[in-house]
LOBA-255303 format. One line per field, with one value per residue (C-alpha): x, z, y; residue in three letters; residue number from 0. Coordinates in steps of 0.25 Angstrom, whole numbers, plus 2048, in hexadecimal, padded with zeros to 3 digits. Example, Ala and Ser with C-alpha at 12.3 -4.5 7.8 and 13.67 -1.06 7.14 Angstrom:
# LOBA-255303
c1 <- [831:837]
c3 <- [81F:81D]
c2 <- [7EE:7FC]
res <- [ALA:SER]
n <- [0:1]
//
This chain:
# LOBA-255303
c1 <- [A71:A6F:A65:A65:A73:A76:A7F:A7D:A7B:A72:A72:A68:A6B:A66:A58:A5D:A6A:A62:A57:A62:A6A:A60:A53:A48:A52:A54:A61:A6C:A6E:A7D:A80:A8E:A94:AA0:AAD:AB0:AB3:AAE:AA7:A9A:AA2:AAB:A9F:A99:AA4:AA0:A91:A93:A97:A89:A81:A86:A80:A73:A74:A6F:A7A:A7A:A86:A8A:A96:A96:A9D:AAC:AAA:AA0:AA8:AB5:AB0:AA2:AA3:AB0:AA9:A9E:A93:A89:A85:A87:A7C:A72:A79:A77:A68:A67:A6E:A64:A58:A5C:A59:A4B:A4A:A4E:A46:A51:A50:A4C:A58:A64:A6F:A7E:A87:A95:A9D:AAA:AB5:AB1:AA9:A9F:AA0:A9D:A90:A8D:A8E:A82:A7B:A7D:A78:A6B:A69:A68:A61:A57:A4A:A48:A57:A57:A4E:A59:A5F:A6E:A76:A84:A8F:A9C:AA7:AB2:ABF:AB8:AB6:AC2:AC3:ACB:AD5:AD9:AE4:ADB:AD0:ADA:ADE:AD0:ACD:ADA:AD5:AC8:ACE:ADA:AD4:ACB:AD0:AD9:AE6:AE5:AD7:ADA:AE4:ADC:AD0:ADA:ADF:AD2:ACD:AD9:AD8:AC9:AC9:AD6:ACF:AC1:AC3:AD1:AD3:AC5:AC0:ABC:AB2:AAD:AAA:A9E:A97:A9B:AA1:AA8:AA3:AAD:AAA:A9B:A9B:AA2:A95:A8D:A81:A7F:A7F:A80:A8D:A98:AA4:AB1:ABA:AC7:AD6:AE3:AE9:ADE:AE4:AD7:AD0:AD8:AD5:AD6:ACA:AC2:AC5:AC1:AB3:AB3:AB6:AAB:AA1:AA5:AA4:A95:A93:A92:A96:AA3:AAC:AB9:AC2:AD0:AD4:AE2:AE8:ADD:ADC:AD0:AC3:ACB:AC8:ABE:AC8:AD3:ACB:ABE:ABA:ABD:AB6:AAA:AA9:AAA:A9F:A96:A98:A96:A89:A84:A88:A80:A74:A74:A76:A6A:A61:A65:A62:A55:A52:A55:A4D:A41:A43:A44:A37:A2C:A20:A11:A0F:A1B:A16]
c3 <- [FCF:FCC:FC8:FCF:FCC:FC3:FC8:FBE:FBE:FB5:FB3:FAD:FA8:FAE:FA7:FA3:F9D:F96:F90:F8C:F84:F7F:F7E:F7A:F77:F81:F88:F84:F8E:F8F:F96:F9B:F9E:FA6:FA6:FB0:FBD:FBA:FC5:FC2:FC5:FB9:FB0:FB5:FAF:FA2:FA3:FA7:F98:F94:FA0:F9D:F90:F95:F93:F9D:FA1:FA7:FAD:FB0:FB2:FB2:FBE:FBB:FBF:FB5:FAA:FAD:FB2:FAF:FA0:F9F:FA3:F99:FA4:F9E:FAA:FA3:F9A:FA5:FA9:F9B:F9B:FA9:FA3:F97:FA0:FA8:F9B:F9C:FAB:FAA:F9D:F94:F8A:F7F:F81:F78:F7E:F7E:F84:F8A:F8C:F94:F92:F92:F9E:F98:F8A:F90:F95:F89:F81:F88:F87:F78:F77:F7F:F76:F6A:F70:F7A:F75:F7F:F7F:F6F:F70:F77:F6F:F70:F68:F6B:F73:F79:F7C:F85:F86:F81:F7C:F7E:F79:F80:F86:F93:F97:F96:F9E:FA9:FA9:FAB:FB6:FBD:FBE:FC4:FCE:FD2:FDC:FE5:FE3:FEC:FE4:FE4:FE0:FD5:FCF:FD0:FC9:FBE:FBC:FBC:FB2:FA9:FA9:FA7:F9B:F95:F95:F92:F88:F82:F83:F82:F79:F6D:F76:F7F:F74:F70:F7E:F83:F79:F80:F7F:F74:F6B:F6E:F6A:F5D:F58:F5F:F56:F5B:F51:F5A:F59:F63:F68:F6D:F76:F79:F7A:F75:F83:F89:F8F:F93:F85:F79:F6D:F64:F6B:F6B:F5C:F59:F5E:F57:F4A:F4D:F4F:F42:F3A:F3F:F3A:F47:F49:F52:F57:F5F:F67:F6B:F77:F75:F83:F8D:F96:F97:F99:F9C:F8F:F96:FA1:F98:F8D:F94:F89:F7D:F83:F87:F79:F72:F7A:F79:F6A:F68:F70:F67:F5B:F60:F63:F55:F4E:F56:F52:F44:F44:F4A:F3F:F34:F3A:F3B:F2D:F28:F2E:F24:F28:F26:F1B:F13:F14]
c2 <- [44D:43E:433:426:420:42B:437:442:451:459:468:471:47F:48C:48F:49D:497:48C:496:4A0:496:48C:494:48A:47F:473:474:469:45E:45B:44D:44D:43F:440:438:42D:433:441:448:451:45D:45A:458:465:46D:468:469:478:47A:476:47B:489:488:484:475:46A:461:453:44D:43F:437:427:420:41E:40F:40D:413:40C:3FF:3FB:400:3F8:3EB:3ED:3F2:3FC:404:411:40D:40F:41C:421:41E:425:431:432:430:43C:445:440:442:450:452:456:44B:454:45D:45C:453:454:44A:44E:442:441:436:427:427:431:42A:41C:422:42A:41D:417:424:424:415:419:425:41C:410:415:41A:425:42A:42A:437:43F:44A:448:453:450:44A:450:446:44A:441:435:42A:421:413:407:411:409:413:41F:418:414:423:427:41D:421:42F:42B:422:42A:435:42C:41D:415:413:404:404:40E:405:3F9:3FF:404:3F6:3F0:3FA:3F8:3E9:3E9:3F3:3EC:3DF:3E3:3EE:3EA:3DB:3D7:3E2:3DA:3D2:3DD:3E7:3DE:3DE:3EB:3F6:401:40F:413:407:409:418:416:412:41D:420:42E:439:445:44E:44B:453:44C:453:44C:44E:447:449:441:435:42D:42E:42E:437:42B:426:433:435:427:42A:437:430:425:430:438:42B:42A:438:43F:44D:44C:457:454:45D:459:462:45C:45E:45C:44F:445:44D:45A:461:46A:46D:471:478:47D:487:47F:473:47B:482:474:46E:479:47B:46C:46D:479:471:465:46C:473:466:460:46C:46B:45C:45E:469:45F:454:45D:462:454:44F:452:45A:455:45F:459:44B]
res <- [MET:GLY:ASP:VAL:GLY:LEU:ASP:TYR:ASN:ILE:VAL:PHE:PRO:GLU:PRO:LEU:ILE:SER:GLU:LYS:LEU:TRP:HIS:ALA:GLN:LYS:GLU:PRO:VAL:VAL:ILE:LEU:LEU:GLY:TRP:ALA:GLY:SER:LYS:ASP:ARG:HIS:LEU:ALA:LYS:TYR:SER:SER:ILE:TYR:ASN:GLU:GLN:GLY:CYS:ILE:THR:LEU:ARG:TYR:THR:ALA:PRO:TRP:LYS:THR:VAL:PHE:PHE:SER:GLU:SER:PHE:GLY:CYS:LYS:GLY:LEU:SER:THR:THR:ALA:GLN:GLN:LEU:LEU:ASP:LEU:LEU:PHE:ASP:TYR:GLU:VAL:GLU:ASN:ASN:PRO:ILE:LEU:PHE:HIS:VAL:PHE:SER:ASN:GLY:GLY:PHE:MET:LEU:TYR:ARG:TYR:ILE:VAL:GLU:LEU:LEU:HIS:SER:HIS:LYS:GLN:PHE:SER:THR:LEU:CYS:VAL:VAL:GLY:THR:VAL:VAL:ASP:SER:ALA:PRO:GLY:ALA:ARG:ASN:VAL:LYS:GLY:SER:LEU:ARG:ALA:LEU:ASP:VAL:ILE:LEU:ALA:PRO:ASN:THR:ASN:VAL:VAL:LEU:ARG:TYR:PHE:LEU:LEU:ALA:LEU:PHE:PHE:CYS:MET:VAL:PHE:ILE:LEU:ARG:ILE:VAL:LEU:TYR:PRO:LEU:THR:LYS:TYR:PHE:HIS:ARG:ASN:HIS:TYR:ASP:ALA:MET:LEU:GLY:ASP:PRO:SER:SER:TRP:PRO:GLN:LEU:TYR:LEU:TYR:SER:LYS:ALA:ASP:LYS:VAL:ILE:THR:GLN:THR:ASP:VAL:LEU:GLY:MET:VAL:TRP:ALA:ARG:GLN:LEU:LYS:GLY:VAL:GLN:VAL:GLU:SER:VAL:ASP:PHE:THR:THR:SER:ALA:HIS:VAL:SER:HIS:PHE:ARG:ASP:PHE:PRO:GLU:GLN:TYR:SER:ASP:ARG:CYS:LEU:ALA:PHE:LEU:THR:HIS:CYS:LEU:GLN:SER:GLU:ALA:GLU:GLY:GLN:ARG:LYS:ARG:HIS:LEU:SER:VAL:PRO:SER:LYS:ASN:MET:ARG]
n <- [0:1:2:3:4:5:6:7:8:9:10:11:12:13:14:15:16:17:18:19:20:21:22:23:24:25:26:27:28:29:30:31:32:33:34:35:36:37:38:39:40:41:42:43:44:45:46:47:48:49:50:51:52:53:54:55:56:57:58:59:60:61:62:63:64:65:66:67:68:69:70:71:72:73:74:75:76:77:78:79:80:81:82:83:84:85:86:87:88:89:90:91:92:93:94:95:96:97:98:99:100:101:102:103:104:105:106:107:108:109:110:111:112:113:114:115:116:117:118:119:120:121:122:123:124:125:126:127:128:129:130:131:132:133:134:135:136:137:138:139:140:141:142:143:144:145:146:147:148:149:150:151:152:153:154:155:156:157:158:159:160:161:162:163:164:165:166:167:168:169:170:171:172:173:174:175:176:177:178:179:180:181:182:183:184:185:186:187:188:189:190:191:192:193:194:195:196:197:198:199:200:201:202:203:204:205:206:207:208:209:210:211:212:213:214:215:216:217:218:219:220:221:222:223:224:225:226:227:228:229:230:231:232:233:234:235:236:237:238:239:240:241:242:243:244:245:246:247:248:249:250:251:252:253:254:255:256:257:258:259:260:261:262:263:264:265:266:267:268:269:270:271:272:273:274:275:276:277:278:279:280:281:282:283:284:285:286:287:288]
//
């Protein structure tokens, strides 16, 4: 299913399942932001974790050319995409439901960065109820070698060998010059996603799923973001799957992965409900004035 210029897929749970699991409550909406090069069939395996629990899921993957090239040149096309995705919540009339983000690799995290910025700067979107974020195999900082590995995986199956190596060389030169050599200058007019999110003002809980065996995103980068979140007083959980490769934690450890995601969702919903209760109690009634 797709909007103009936006290739996404939204799944609503069966009414009987939703009514049984959520009763009078609004079903959570889980927004899955795929890794660069991922297909919808890949994300569907993850969304089934939530669909089986009566959740609404919205799946989208940003084009790999935008992730690897446009963003590196400082173009902010993903900002428009972020707004289109949030608009969908109003189009489908689920803007009052609790929202959980499930973000994959830098491709998903780059898009998530712009979504977060809109949530804190756009009047309409600031009313959305985000309860938490799951981050799988992200974020990575200026890891040129890991980025080259990821791009090579995307290009390898369907790209001419000469074109493939040309694009890899172009990407390497571009990133090395813009993000390494000229970084002290470029950071002032276009901060990369990692640096931008170090100052993320969001306060909802976050779960980071990573592996020390990941050759694309280093555990140092992931734990650096975890530490930055904790310094801001955010509830953060992190799970090291130890042996699984990049965005392969669910494939290698399906039960553990699913259990952690669903337990985290439950925790987020409970935390939000408790927060609402406290906010309600803190508002003085007319009789107390």
